[in-house]
C-alpha positions as protocol buffer text, in pm:
chain_id: "A"
residue {
  index: 1
  type: HIS
  ca { x: -596 y: 1218 z: 3530 }
}
residue {
  index: 2
  type: VAL
  ca { x: -767 y: 899 z: 3424 }
}
residue {
  index: 3
  type: TRP
  ca { x: -1136 y: 848 z: 3480 }
}
residue {
  index: 4
  type: LEU
  ca { x: -1224 y: 478 z: 3485 }
}
residue {
  index: 5
  type: THR
  ca { x: -1590 y: 407 z: 3422 }
}
residue {
  index: 6
  type: ALA
  ca { x: -1597 y: 50 z: 3301 }
}
residue {
  index: 7
  type: CYS
  ca { x: -1365 y: -247 z: 3287 }
}
residue {
  index: 8
  type: TYR
  ca { x: -1351 y: -602 z: 3162 }
}
residue {
  index: 9
  type: ASP
  ca { x: -1111 y: -864 z: 3287 }
}
residue {
  index: 10
  type: SER
  ca { x: -1067 y: -1230 z: 3206 }
}
residue {
  index: 11
  type: PRO
  ca { x: -850 y: -1418 z: 3454 }
}
residue {
  index: 12
  type: ASP
  ca { x: -932 y: -1746 z: 3277 }
}
residue {
  index: 13
  type: ARG
  ca { x: -783 y: -1640 z: 2944 }
}
residue {
  index: 14
  type: GLU
  ca { x: -406 y: -1634 z: 2912 }
}
residue {
  index: 15
  type: GLY
  ca { x: -274 y: -1324 z: 2738 }
}
residue {
  index: 16
  type: PHE
  ca { x: -616 y: -1159 z: 2732 }
}
residue {
  index: 17
  type: GLY
  ca { x: -595 y: -818 z: 2568 }
}
residue {
  index: 18
  type: THR
  ca { x: -322 y: -916 z: 2322 }
}
residue {
  index: 19
  type: LEU
  ca { x: -523 y: -744 z: 2049 }
}
residue {
  index: 20
  type: LEU
  ca { x: -797 y: -483 z: 2054 }
}
residue {
  index: 21
  type: PHE
  ca { x: -1018 y: -397 z: 1758 }
}
residue {
  index: 22
  type: SER
  ca { x: -1319 y: -170 z: 1732 }
}
residue {
  index: 23
  type: GLY
  ca { x: -1608 y: -174 z: 1488 }
}
residue {
  index: 24
  type: ASP
  ca { x: -1985 y: -205 z: 1470 }
}
residue {
  index: 25
  type: ALA
  ca { x: -2016 y: -583 z: 1495 }
}
residue {
  index: 26
  type: ASP
  ca { x: -2390 y: -592 z: 1563 }
}
residue {
  index: 27
  type: ASP
  ca { x: -2485 y: -308 z: 1325 }
}
residue {
  index: 28
  type: ASP
  ca { x: -2669 y: -104 z: 1586 }
}
residue {
  index: 29
  type: GLY
  ca { x: -2480 y: 215 z: 1503 }
}
residue {
  index: 30
  type: VAL
  ca { x: -2263 y: 192 z: 1814 }
}
residue {
  index: 31
  type: THR
  ca { x: -1897 y: 91 z: 1803 }
}
residue {
  index: 32
  type: ASP
  ca { x: -1823 y: -241 z: 1973 }
}
residue {
  index: 33
  type: LEU
  ca { x: -1496 y: -364 z: 2120 }
}
residue {
  index: 34
  type: VAL
  ca { x: -1332 y: -690 z: 2015 }
}
residue {
  index: 35
  type: ILE
  ca { x: -1076 y: -826 z: 2262 }
}
residue {
  index: 36
  type: ALA
  ca { x: -845 y: -1109 z: 2163 }
}
residue {
  index: 37
  type: SER
  ca { x: -636 y: -1339 z: 2376 }
}
residue {
  index: 38
  type: GLU
  ca { x: -335 y: -1541 z: 2272 }
}
residue {
  index: 39
  type: THR
  ca { x: -393 y: -1852 z: 2477 }
}
residue {
  index: 40
  type: LYS
  ca { x: -113 y: -2106 z: 2495 }
}
residue {
  index: 41
  type: ILE
  ca { x: -252 y: -2347 z: 2753 }
}
residue {
  index: 42
  type: VAL
  ca { x: -329 y: -2702 z: 2651 }
}
residue {
  index: 43
  type: GLY
  ca { x: -695 y: -2796 z: 2689 }
}
residue {
  index: 44
  type: ARG
  ca { x: -827 y: -2440 z: 2696 }
}
residue {
  index: 45
  type: PRO
  ca { x: -995 y: -2296 z: 2385 }
}
residue {
  index: 46
  type: GLU
  ca { x: -863 y: -1980 z: 2227 }
}
residue {
  index: 47
  type: GLU
  ca { x: -1137 y: -1720 z: 2211 }
}
residue {
  index: 48
  type: ILE
  ca { x: -1216 y: -1361 z: 2127 }
}
residue {
  index: 49
  type: VAL
  ca { x: -1473 y: -1157 z: 2317 }
}
residue {
  index: 50
  type: ILE
  ca { x: -1702 y: -897 z: 2163 }
}
residue {
  index: 51
  type: VAL
  ca { x: -1818 y: -639 z: 2415 }
}
residue {
  index: 52
  type: SER
  ca { x: -2127 y: -447 z: 2305 }
}
residue {
  index: 53
  type: GLY
  ca { x: -2077 y: -74 z: 2264 }
}
residue {
  index: 54
  type: SER
  ca { x: -2433 y: -23 z: 2384 }
}
residue {
  index: 55
  type: THR
  ca { x: -2344 y: -204 z: 2705 }
}
residue {
  index: 56
  type: LEU
  ca { x: -2040 y: 19 z: 2747 }
}
residue {
  index: 57
  type: LEU
  ca { x: -2247 y: 332 z: 2692 }
}
residue {
  index: 58
  type: ALA
  ca { x: -2491 y: 220 z: 2960 }
}
residue {
  index: 59
  type: THR
  ca { x: -2210 y: 239 z: 3218 }
}
residue {
  index: 60
  type: LEU
  ca { x: -2138 y: 607 z: 3147 }
}
residue {
  index: 61
  type: PRO
  ca { x: -2282 y: 856 z: 3397 }
}
residue {
  index: 62
  type: THR
  ca { x: -2524 y: 1121 z: 3277 }
}
residue {
  index: 63
  type: VAL
  ca { x: -2317 y: 1397 z: 3439 }
}
residue {
  index: 64
  type: ILE
  ca { x: -1949 y: 1433 z: 3355 }
}
residue {
  index: 65
  type: PRO
  ca { x: -1748 y: 1477 z: 3677 }
}
residue {
  index: 66
  type: PRO
  ca { x: -1546 y: 1792 z: 3734 }
}
residue {
  index: 67
  type: ASP
  ca { x: -1170 y: 1821 z: 3688 }
}
residue {
  index: 68
  type: PRO
  ca { x: -981 y: 1681 z: 3871 }
}
residue {
  index: 69
  type: TYR
  ca { x: -1179 y: 1363 z: 3835 }
}
residue {
  index: 70
  type: PRO
  ca { x: -1290 y: 1194 z: 4156 }
}
residue {
  index: 71
  type: ALA
  ca { x: -1236 y: 826 z: 4215 }
}
residue {
  index: 72
  type: VAL
  ca { x: -1486 y: 624 z: 4014 }
}
residue {
  index: 73
  type: LEU
  ca { x: -1529 y: 254 z: 4082 }
}
residue {
  index: 74
  type: CYS
  ca { x: -1494 y: 19 z: 3791 }
}
residue {
  index: 75
  type: GLU
  ca { x: -1825 y: -121 z: 3673 }
}
residue {
  index: 76
  type: ASP
  ca { x: -1789 y: -470 z: 3532 }
}
residue {
  index: 77
  type: VAL
  ca { x: -1899 y: -502 z: 3172 }
}
residue {
  index: 78
  type: PRO
  ca { x: -2053 y: -838 z: 3072 }
}
residue {
  index: 79
  type: GLU
  ca { x: -1926 y: -1006 z: 2759 }
}
residue {
  index: 80
  type: ASP
  ca { x: -2169 y: -986 z: 2470 }
}
residue {
  index: 81
  type: LEU
  ca { x: -2042 y: -1266 z: 2249 }
}
residue {
  index: 82
  type: VAL
  ca { x: -1759 y: -1518 z: 2275 }
}
residue {
  index: 83
  type: ILE
  ca { x: -1617 y: -1671 z: 1958 }
}
residue {
  index: 84
  type: ALA
  ca { x: -1384 y: -1970 z: 1976 }
}
residue {
  index: 85
  type: CYS
  ca { x: -1169 y: -2151 z: 1725 }
}
residue {
  index: 86
  type: THR
  ca { x: -1357 y: -2449 z: 1581 }
}
residue {
  index: 87
  type: ASP
  ca { x: -1247 y: -2718 z: 1339 }
}
residue {
  index: 88
  type: HIS
  ca { x: -1377 y: -2689 z: 983 }
}
residue {
  index: 89
  type: ASP
  ca { x: -1401 y: -3033 z: 825 }
}
residue {
  index: 90
  type: THR
  ca { x: -1505 y: -2914 z: 478 }
}
residue {
  index: 91
  type: ARG
  ca { x: -1190 y: -2706 z: 438 }
}
residue {
  index: 92
  type: ASN
  ca { x: -980 y: -2957 z: 632 }
}
residue {
  index: 93
  type: VAL
  ca { x: -883 y: -2697 z: 892 }
}
residue {
  index: 94
  type: THR
  ca { x: -818 y: -2803 z: 1253 }
}
residue {
  index: 95
  type: CYS
  ca { x: -740 y: -2579 z: 1546 }
}
residue {
  index: 96
  type: GLY
  ca { x: -510 y: -2812 z: 1738 }
}
residue {
  index: 97
  type: GLU
  ca { x: -355 y: -2707 z: 2067 }
}
residue {
  index: 98
  type: PHE
  ca { x: -220 y: -2362 z: 1973 }
}
residue {
  index: 99
  type: PRO
  ca { x: -406 y: -2216 z: 1676 }
}
residue {
  index: 100
  type: MET
  ca { x: -318 y: -1858 z: 1780 }
}
residue {
  index: 101
  type: PHE
  ca { x: -683 y: -1776 z: 1721 }
}
residue {
  index: 102
  type: GLY
  ca { x: -725 y: -1401 z: 1757 }
}
residue {
  index: 103
  type: ALA
  ca { x: -379 y: -1302 z: 1638 }
}
residue {
  index: 104
  type: SER
  ca { x: -559 y: -1060 z: 1406 }
}
residue {
  index: 105
  type: VAL
  ca { x: -914 y: -930 z: 1365 }
}
residue {
  index: 106
  type: ALA
  ca { x: -1100 y: -727 z: 1103 }
}
residue {
  index: 107
  type: MET
  ca { x: -1462 y: -645 z: 1015 }
}
residue {
  index: 108
  type: GLY
  ca { x: -1643 y: -592 z: 688 }
}
residue {
  index: 109
  type: ASP
  ca { x: -1960 y: -671 z: 498 }
}
residue {
  index: 110
  type: LEU
  ca { x: -1832 y: -962 z: 291 }
}
residue {
  index: 111
  type: ASP
  ca { x: -2171 y: -1094 z: 179 }
}
residue {
  index: 112
  type: GLY
  ca { x: -2329 y: -761 z: 93 }
}
residue {
  index: 113
  type: ASP
  ca { x: -2626 y: -797 z: 326 }
}
residue {
  index: 114
  type: GLY
  ca { x: -2558 y: -468 z: 505 }
}
residue {
  index: 115
  type: SER
  ca { x: -2422 y: -635 z: 819 }
}
residue {
  index: 116
  type: SER
  ca { x: -2059 y: -680 z: 913 }
}
residue {
  index: 117
  type: GLU
  ca { x: -1883 y: -1011 z: 948 }
}
residue {
  index: 118
  type: VAL
  ca { x: -1595 y: -1061 z: 1191 }
}
residue {
  index: 119
  type: ILE
  ca { x: -1277 y: -1201 z: 1035 }
}
residue {
  index: 120
  type: VAL
  ca { x: -1034 y: -1369 z: 1273 }
}
residue {
  index: 121
  type: GLY
  ca { x: -684 y: -1484 z: 1187 }
}
residue {
  index: 122
  type: SER
  ca { x: -556 y: -1815 z: 1323 }
}
residue {
  index: 123
  type: PRO
  ca { x: -194 y: -1848 z: 1203 }
}
residue {
  index: 124
  type: GLY
  ca { x: -130 y: -2159 z: 1412 }
}
residue {
  index: 125
  type: ALA
  ca { x: -416 y: -2361 z: 1262 }
}
residue {
  index: 126
  type: LYS
  ca { x: -341 y: -2687 z: 1084 }
}
residue {
  index: 127
  type: VAL
  ca { x: -453 y: -2745 z: 725 }
}
residue {
  index: 128
  type: GLY
  ca { x: -451 y: -3108 z: 625 }
}
residue {
  index: 129
  type: GLN
  ca { x: -115 y: -3239 z: 744 }
}
residue {
  index: 130
  type: LYS
  ca { x: 51 y: -2896 z: 733 }
}
residue {
  index: 131
  type: ASN
  ca { x: 123 y: -2762 z: 1080 }
}
residue {
  index: 132
  type: ASN
  ca { x: 101 y: -2385 z: 1134 }
}
residue {
  index: 133
  type: ALA
  ca { x: -26 y: -2337 z: 779 }
}
residue {
  index: 134
  type: GLY
  ca { x: -280 y: -2094 z: 922 }
}
residue {
  index: 135
  type: ALA
  ca { x: -638 y: -2008 z: 838 }
}
residue {
  index: 136
  type: VAL
  ca { x: -888 y: -1726 z: 858 }
}
residue {
  index: 137
  type: PHE
  ca { x: -1235 y: -1770 z: 1009 }
}
residue {
  index: 138
  type: VAL
  ca { x: -1541 y: -1564 z: 912 }
}
residue {
  index: 139
  type: PHE
  ca { x: -1821 y: -1524 z: 1169 }
}
residue {
  index: 140
  type: ASP
  ca { x: -2161 y: -1354 z: 1157 }
}
residue {
  index: 141
  type: PRO
  ca { x: -2213 y: -1177 z: 1494 }
}
residue {
  index: 142
  type: ASP
  ca { x: -2583 y: -1129 z: 1415 }
}
residue {
  index: 143
  type: ASP
  ca { x: -2630 y: -1506 z: 1399 }
}
residue {
  index: 144
  type: PRO
  ca { x: -2380 y: -1692 z: 1621 }
}
residue {
  index: 145
  type: THR
  ca { x: -2543 y: -2021 z: 1519 }
}
residue {
  index: 146
  type: ALA
  ca { x: -2470 y: -1968 z: 1148 }
}
residue {
  index: 147
  type: PRO
  ca { x: -2205 y: -2190 z: 988 }
}
residue {
  index: 148
  type: VAL
  ca { x: -1853 y: -2054 z: 1017 }
}
residue {
  index: 149
  type: THR
  ca { x: -1651 y: -2010 z: 700 }
}
residue {
  index: 150
  type: ALA
  ca { x: -1284 y: -2106 z: 705 }
}
residue {
  index: 151
  type: LEU
  ca { x: -1048 y: -1951 z: 450 }
}
residue {
  index: 152
  type: ARG
  ca { x: -714 y: -2109 z: 375 }
}
residue {
  index: 153
  type: ASP
  ca { x: -454 y: -2161 z: 105 }
}
residue {
  index: 154
  type: ALA
  ca { x: -556 y: -2432 z: -143 }
}
residue {
  index: 155
  type: VAL
  ca { x: -186 y: -2522 z: -151 }
}
residue {
  index: 156
  type: PRO
  ca { x: -106 y: -2500 z: 221 }
}
residue {
  index: 157
  type: ALA
  ca { x: 251 y: -2486 z: 343 }
}
residue {
  index: 158
  type: SER
  ca { x: 379 y: -2574 z: 689 }
}
residue {
  index: 159
  type: GLY
  ca { x: 484 y: -2268 z: 881 }
}
residue {
  index: 160
  type: ALA
  ca { x: 311 y: -2022 z: 647 }
}
residue {
  index: 161
  type: HIS
  ca { x: 117 y: -1868 z: 940 }
}
residue {
  index: 162
  type: LEU
  ca { x: -164 y: -1747 z: 715 }
}
residue {
  index: 163
  type: GLY
  ca { x: -382 y: -1510 z: 916 }
}
residue {
  index: 164
  type: GLN
  ca { x: -106 y: -1343 z: 1113 }
}
residue {
  index: 165
  type: SER
  ca { x: -262 y: -1026 z: 973 }
}
residue {
  index: 166
  type: VAL
  ca { x: -609 y: -980 z: 823 }
}
residue {
  index: 167
  type: ALA
  ca { x: -798 y: -696 z: 658 }
}
residue {
  index: 168
  type: VAL
  ca { x: -1110 y: -624 z: 456 }
}
residue {
  index: 169
  type: ALA
  ca { x: -1100 y: -392 z: 155 }
}
residue {
  index: 170
  type: GLU
  ca { x: -1317 y: -317 z: -144 }
}
residue {
  index: 171
  type: ILE
  ca { x: -1198 y: -453 z: -478 }
}
residue {
  index: 172
  type: ALA
  ca { x: -1401 y: -397 z: -795 }
}
residue {
  index: 173
  type: GLY
  ca { x: -1696 y: -285 z: -586 }
}
residue {
  index: 174
  type: GLU
  ca { x: -1700 y: -584 z: -350 }
}
residue {
  index: 175
  type: ALA
  ca { x: -1556 y: -629 z: -3 }
}
residue {
  index: 176
  type: GLU
  ca { x: -1292 y: -901 z: 9 }
}
residue {
  index: 177
  type: ALA
  ca { x: -1109 y: -1067 z: 297 }
}
residue {
  index: 178
  type: MET
  ca { x: -729 y: -1048 z: 291 }
}
residue {
  index: 179
  type: ALA
  ca { x: -459 y: -1214 z: 498 }
}
residue {
  index: 180
  type: GLY
  ca { x: -83 y: -1217 z: 530 }
}
residue {
  index: 181
  type: ALA
  ca { x: 127 y: -1534 z: 544 }
}
residue {
  index: 182
  type: PRO
  ca { x: 466 y: -1414 z: 671 }
}
residue {
  index: 183
  type: GLY
  ca { x: 607 y: -1765 z: 687 }
}
residue {
  index: 184
  type: THR
  ca { x: 603 y: -1786 z: 307 }
}
residue {
  index: 185
  type: ASN
  ca { x: 628 y: -1411 z: 237 }
}
residue {
  index: 186
  type: GLU
  ca { x: 284 y: -1406 z: 74 }
}
residue {
  index: 187
  type: PHE
  ca { x: -35 y: -1201 z: 93 }
}
residue {
  index: 188
  type: PHE
  ca { x: -374 y: -1345 z: -2 }
}
residue {
  index: 189
  type: VAL
  ca { x: -698 y: -1192 z: -129 }
}
residue {
  index: 190
  type: PHE
  ca { x: -982 y: -1445 z: -96 }
}
residue {
  index: 191
  type: PHE
  ca { x: -1181 y: -1409 z: -418 }
}
residue {
  index: 192
  type: CYS
  ca { x: -1311 y: -1768 z: -381 }
}
residue {
  index: 193
  type: SER
  ca { x: -1422 y: -1754 z: -19 }
}
residue {
  index: 194
  type: GLY
  ca { x: -1775 y: -1885 z: -67 }
}
residue {
  index: 195
  type: VAL
  ca { x: -1904 y: -1582 z: 124 }
}
residue {
  index: 196
  type: GLY
  ca { x: -2169 y: -1374 z: -51 }
}
residue {
  index: 197
  type: THR
  ca { x: -2127 y: -1387 z: -429 }
}
residue {
  index: 198
  type: ASP
  ca { x: -1777 y: -1540 z: -411 }
}
residue {
  index: 199
  type: SER
  ca { x: -1759 y: -1885 z: -563 }
}
residue {
  index: 200
  type: VAL
  ca { x: -1611 y: -2178 z: -371 }
}
residue {
  index: 201
  type: ASP
  ca { x: -1301 y: -2309 z: -542 }
}
residue {
  index: 202
  type: ASP
  ca { x: -1020 y: -2495 z: -367 }
}
residue {
  index: 203
  type: SER
  ca { x: -824 y: -2546 z: -688 }
}
residue {
  index: 204
  type: THR
  ca { x: -471 y: -2426 z: -753 }
}
residue {
  index: 205
  type: GLU
  ca { x: -585 y: -2174 z: -1014 }
}
residue {
  index: 206
  type: PRO
  ca { x: -401 y: -1844 z: -952 }
}
residue {
  index: 207
  type: ARG
  ca { x: -714 y: -1645 z: -865 }
}
residue {
  index: 208
  type: CYS
  ca { x: -845 y: -1903 z: -620 }
}
residue {
  index: 209
  type: ARG
  ca { x: -527 y: -2041 z: -472 }
}
């Protein structure tokens, strides 16, 4: 038996639900749901949706129904925050038509302020003149108006697809963003992200490449 209490659908987003990720994006102690879509329609932005866990909890009834479960109508859940791929001029990253924004998602406190950032992979993004070089975008869900940080290879390669996978892990006591680039068989740890105490360095030095 399946008991459906809440649902979210997005008929305007192609491939919606390609990726699901859970974590406390708004740091309220309740797990939120991140839903990604792999849009491949020209002229439509690729987006991820963050659905508040508190909103989901509000749809749950106070009394659990008996077994077998009766039919329960789906209660629509409003989207809490929508994040779209945006060009980043400083890092020379452009989304283009098919950035594959939302191919991967992770969360972690990269700047050490006690709140989580959302890390989104965009393996189809263009870096300079390199198509499908890929990039990783860092967002602050607590402040959607804050500048977005774009992470990319300082020596980008066409077809690298950086951001096909992303993760956050602690290294030497600090959380660092990581990303895979399967097109060049590489894996990156962004020590020079410019987030938190990380310096900004776009040089070809091994640590910051």
